[in-house]
C-alpha positions in Angstrom: -29.4 -3.7 9.9 -30.6 -3.5 6.3 -32.9 -5.9 4.5 -31.3 -6.7 1.1 -34.1 -9.0 -0.2 -37.1 -10.8 1.1 -39.9 -13.2 0.0 -42.4 -10.3 0.3 -42.8 -6.9 1.9 -42.2 -7.7 5.5 -44.4 -6.5 8.4 -42.7 -5.0 11.4 -43.3 -8.2 13.3 -41.8 -10.4 10.6 -38.7 -8.1 10.5 -38.3 -8.6 14.2 -38.8 -12.4 14.2 -36.4 -12.8 11.3 -33.6 -10.5 12.5 -33.8 -9.8 16.3 -35.8 -12.4 18.1 -34.0 -14.4 20.7 -35.4 -17.8 19.6 -33.8 -17.8 16.1 -32.0 -21.2 15.7 -28.9 -22.1 13.8 -29.5 -23.4 10.3 -27.1 -26.3 11.0 -29.9 -27.8 13.1 -31.8 -28.7 10.0 -28.9 -29.9 7.7 -29.8 -32.7 5.4 -33.5 -31.7 5.7 -36.0 -29.9 3.5 -37.6 -26.9 5.2 -40.7 -25.1 4.0 -40.5 -21.3 4.0 -43.4 -19.1 5.1 -41.1 -16.0 4.7 -37.4 -15.3 4.4 -35.0 -12.4 4.1 -31.4 -11.7 3.4 -30.0 -8.8 5.5 -26.8 -7.2 6.4 -25.8 -6.7 10.0 -22.6 -5.7 11.8 -21.0 -8.5 14.0 -19.3 -7.9 17.3 -16.0 -7.3 15.5 -17.5 -4.5 13.5 -17.6 -6.4 10.2 -20.6 -6.3 8.0 -22.0 -9.8 7.2 -24.9 -11.0 5.1 -27.4 -13.2 6.9 -30.1 -15.5 5.6 -33.1 -15.9 7.9 -36.3 -17.8 7.4 -39.4 -18.8 9.2 -41.3 -22.0 8.6 -45.1 -22.2 8.4 -44.9 -23.8 11.9 -43.2 -20.6 13.2 -39.7 -22.0 13.6 -37.0 -19.4 12.6 -33.6 -20.4 11.3 -30.6 -18.2 10.3 -27.1 -18.5 9.0 -24.3 -16.2 8.1 -22.5 -18.9 6.1 -21.0 -17.3 3.0 -21.4 -20.5 1.0 -25.1 -20.7 1.9 -25.7 -17.1 1.0 -23.9 -17.6 -2.4 -26.1 -20.7 -3.1 -29.2 -18.8 -2.2 -28.3 -15.9 -4.4 -27.8 -18.4 -7.2 -31.4 -19.6 -6.6 -32.6 -16.0 -6.7 -31.1 -15.6 -10.2 -33.5 -18.3 -11.5 -36.6 -17.7 -9.5 -38.7 -14.7 -8.3 -38.3 -14.1 -4.6 -41.9 -15.0 -3.8 -41.6 -18.3 -5.6 -39.0 -19.8 -3.3 -41.2 -21.9 -0.9 -38.8 -24.6 0.2 -35.0 -25.4 0.5 -33.0 -28.4 1.2 -30.1 -27.6 3.6 -26.9 -29.4 2.5 -23.7 -29.7 4.4 -20.3 -29.8 2.7 -16.7 -30.2 3.8 -13.9 -27.9 2.8 -10.4 -29.0 1.8 -9.3 -28.0 5.2 -11.9 -30.4 6.8 -14.3 -27.7 8.0 -18.0 -28.2 7.6 -20.1 -25.6 5.8 -23.7 -25.2 4.7 -25.2 -24.8 1.3 -28.8 -24.9 0.0 -30.7 -26.3 -2.9 -34.1 -25.2 -4.2 -36.8 -27.8 -3.3 -40.2 -28.1 -4.8 
């Protein structure tokens, strides 16, 4: 596991809660909602098939942790990072979309 980017220098506890904790929830649970971010990270990990995937994980000020490996979400978040400093991203709106094949996917939008 390798941290690619984060909202700040993460403590060991934050790294654990964002990447390994068993209570991390799927980002799809908060689709169509705005979530405030206490901290976040983008990291690479190897899935069960041996493939490296990029994962976005975040923790809210209330201590809820959400993560997604959706490529469309990661792409959108990287677009946000091109416009803002990492520490300035304090909230996101989680947006669902539907592919031409009818599959649902997630994206995100910067929220003030």
